[in-house]
C-alpha positions, -999 to 999 in steps of 0.1 A, spaced: -36 147 -107 -42 180 -90 -72 197 -75 -85 222 -101 -80 259 -95 -111 266 -116 -136 247 -94 -168 265 -86 -160 272 -50 -173 301 -29 -154 332 -40 -164 352 -10 -128 352 2 -114 366 -30 -104 402 -31 -117 415 -64 -100 447 -75 -115 479 -88 -83 496 -99 -46 489 -105 -30 515 -83 -11 512 -51 3 541 -32 -1 562 -63 17 538 -87 4 511 -110 11 476 -96 6 462 -131 39 478 -143 58 484 -111 84 459 -99 82 441 -66 110 462 -51 94 494 -63 61 486 -46 78 478 -13 99 510 -15 68 531 -24 50 517 6 79 524 30 83 559 17 46 566 22 51 555 58 78 581 63 110 562 56 135 581 35 144 567 1 178 554 11 165 534 40 135 522 20 159 509 -6 180 490 20 149 473 34 134 465 0 167 451 -14 181 433 16 183 400 -2 212 389 -24 211 398 -61 203 362 -70 173 360 -47 160 394 -58 162 385 -94 145 352 -88 118 368 -67 112 395 -94 107 369 -121 83 350 -99 65 382 -91 59 391 -128 41 358 -134 21 364 -102 11 398 -114 0 385 -148 -22 359 -130 -37 385 -107 -46 407 -137 -62 377 -155 -81 368 -124 -90 403 -113 -72 399 -79 -51 423 -60 -15 410 -56 -9 427 -22 -42 429 -4 -47 392 -11 -63 363 8 -54 327 15 -82 316 -8 -68 336 -37 -33 324 -31 -45 288 -29 -59 291 -64 -26 306 -76 -6 277 -61 -29 252 -78 -25 270 -110 13 266 -107 11 229 -101 -12 225 -131 15 242 -152 38 214 -140 59 236 -117 80 216 -91 73 219 -54 105 239 -48 95 263 -75 61 268 -60 77 275 -26 98 302 -43 67 318 -57 52 319 -22 84 333 -8 84 361 -34 48 370 -24 52 366 13 84 386 17 66 415 -1 33 414 18 50 410 51 67 443 47 36 460 33 6 445 51 23 424 78 8 392 63 33 363 64 18 340 38 49 319 39 39 308 74 3 299 63 -5 263 73 -33 262 48 -11 271 19 17 247 30 -8 219 33 -18 224 -3 18 223 -14 25 192 7 -6 175 -8 5 180 -43 42 173 -35 33 138 -24 18 131 -58 48 145 -76 71 123 -55 52 92 -66 60 99 -102 89 78 -115 122 97 -123 129 89 -159 154 116 -167 189 105 -158 214 131 -145 249 136 -157 278 116 -143 305 134 -124 331 107 -132 325 111 -169 329 149 -166 362 146 -147 376 121 -171 367 143 -200 381 174 -185 414 156 -176 418 149 -213 417 186 -220 453 200 -218 451 234 -202 477 249 -224 467 232 -257 429 234 -256 410 264 -269 406 294 -246 368 289 -247 371 253 -235 396 263 -209 371 290 -196 343 264 -194 366 239 -177 378 265 -152 342 276 -144 332 240 -137 363 230 -116 361 262 -94 324 257 -88 330 221 -78 361 230 -57 343 258 -38 309 243 -36 297 277 -45 265 292 -58 266 309 -92 261 343 -76 292 338 -54 314 327 -84 301 358 -103 312 381 -74 348 367 -72 375 393 -81 409 389 -97 421 418 -76 431 406 -42 437 370 -54 462 354 -30 485 324 -36 520 313 -27 549 310 -52 541 274 -62 503 280 -64 496 253 -38 464 273 -29 444 303 -39 424 326 -17 396 343 -35 377 374 -24 343 387 -35 332 422 -43 325 444 -13 291 451 -27 282 414 -29 254 403 -6 254 365 0 221 346 0 226 339 37 238 374 46 216 393 71 224 429 63 208 441 96 228 418 119 258 412 97 256 375 101 263 353 71 284 378 53 305 363 26 341 356 35 371 349 13 375 312 5 407 291 1 409 264 -25 438 239 -23 458 225 -52 457 188 -57 487 172 -40 514 157 -62 547 139 -57 580 156 -64 586 157 -102 550 146 -109 530 167 -134 501 187 -120 467 170 -126 447 185 -155 417 187 -132 434 206 -104 413 238 -100 443 259 -89 465 249 -118 437 253 -143 428 287 -129 465 298 -131 467 288 -168 434 304 -176 444 337 -160 477 337 -179 461 330 -213 431 354 -207 453 383 -195 457 399 -229 419 402 -231 412 413 -196 415 451 -201 400 469 -171 377 440 -160 381 430 -123 359 399 -122 379 367 -117 362 351 -147 358 371 -179 345 364 -214 373 355 -238 354 369 -268 377 395 -284 348 419 -289 336 418 -253 350 443 -229 322 443 -202 318 423 -170 297 392 -173 262 387 -158 253 361 -132 235 339 -157 267 336 -177 283 316 -149 255 291 -152 260 288 -189 298 283 -186 294 256 -160 269 238 -182 293 242 -211 320 225 -190 298 195 -186 290 195 -223 326 198 -234 336 169 -211 310 146 -226 319 157 -261 356 149 -256 347 113 -248 321 110 -276 293 106 -250 259 121 -254 240 142 -229 207 138 -249 180 130 -224 201 139 -194 191 165 -169 220 189 -161 223 224 -147 250 245 -130 234 243 -95 237 205 -95 275 208 -94 272 223 -59 250 194 -48 274 168 -62 304 185 -46 287 184 -11 275 148 -15 309 135 -27 327 153 1 303 138 27 306 103 11 344 105 15 340 112 52 343 150 54 325 159 87 291 173 82 299 206 100 327 212 75 305 205 46 278 229 59 304 256 66 319 253 31 285 254 15 273 283 37 242 264 47 226 279 78 206 247 86 216 211 85 181 202 73 186 221 40 216 200 31 202 166 42 168 172 26 180 184 -8 215 169 -13 216 135 4 186 118 -12 207 95 -35 240 93 -16 235 57 -6 231 47 -43 261 66 -55 287 62 -27 303 32 -44 307 51 -76 320 82 -59 346 62 -40 362 52 -73 367 89 -84 402 101 -91 415 127 -67 397 160 -69 388 192 -49 352 195 -37 337 218 -10 372 232 -4 385 197 6 409 173 -10 389 142 -20 401 108 -31 436 112 -16 453 102 16 456 138 25 419 145 26 385 131 30 388 99 50 
């Protein structure tokens, strides 16, 4: 399927290494950030400024880049290639190696971004702009796109039906936590890093909890935040409660009502923790990690399927898909694209249309049958919102 990365081509463009040191430290064991900082310090930047430049991305992006960098380093060691003073020939082989491992196009692009953002700061080489490397990715992407999609994704209507059968006051606290994590992610259209940064301190709402305004930690750097210009800084978001008639019970999938019950029931376990969502394990007293949010959102999907005796076996599901479904549902219901983009904090329209609108024409009829819900900070499926 793919061109082989082990073909007997001319290796004259490879940069074969003689040692593993860079600016006095070993690049075999140093992290990506450490290598950037070491280079900046050697140029005369003080350690504080070097740290700001090397860690300007969000925590989520830094963690993702670091994981990708580790595999890249391992490949460089195995292939006797320098990770920083590299060439397009060497990187083309690494890219083909990733495709041969079965990595997706988006994952390969993340690897290239991890490398390019490091080399740009150190050597000035912007490998992410390389036409040669992008052509290789496009070539293999076309072959991946021709492969049939045989793994079904999870059904939003099934999840909402299942969660509506979970009474917020009667269900277990664990299940309520998973339900709350899912509904808040759907309602906000948020990335997991954003949900992780939300604080219980500073939470605002009116007497009847018809809305909640949620703030993030002051130290949180959003994925789209440019720390130099200040553009894209994360701002508090407001999530509305599902409308109800006088005397009508609150919907069991109302994110505001569910959050209110969760906060009340989890309060005895909170201790000194300030994150909005905390573990309800009696032995846990520390704040959660970013990956925990992903696990809880996935658990919310699993619990909803389990309640209805439905199986997720063979289904593809992950936390980030909730954000995509929220955006697509909102758009299908007539929420103007600029409002969807603003709620999702997408800088470019092409990002949304390319990655989140592929199947909208196939699913619109199903989504129009959904019961009222909150998605992308909009009321959907009600006369008060959407269309």
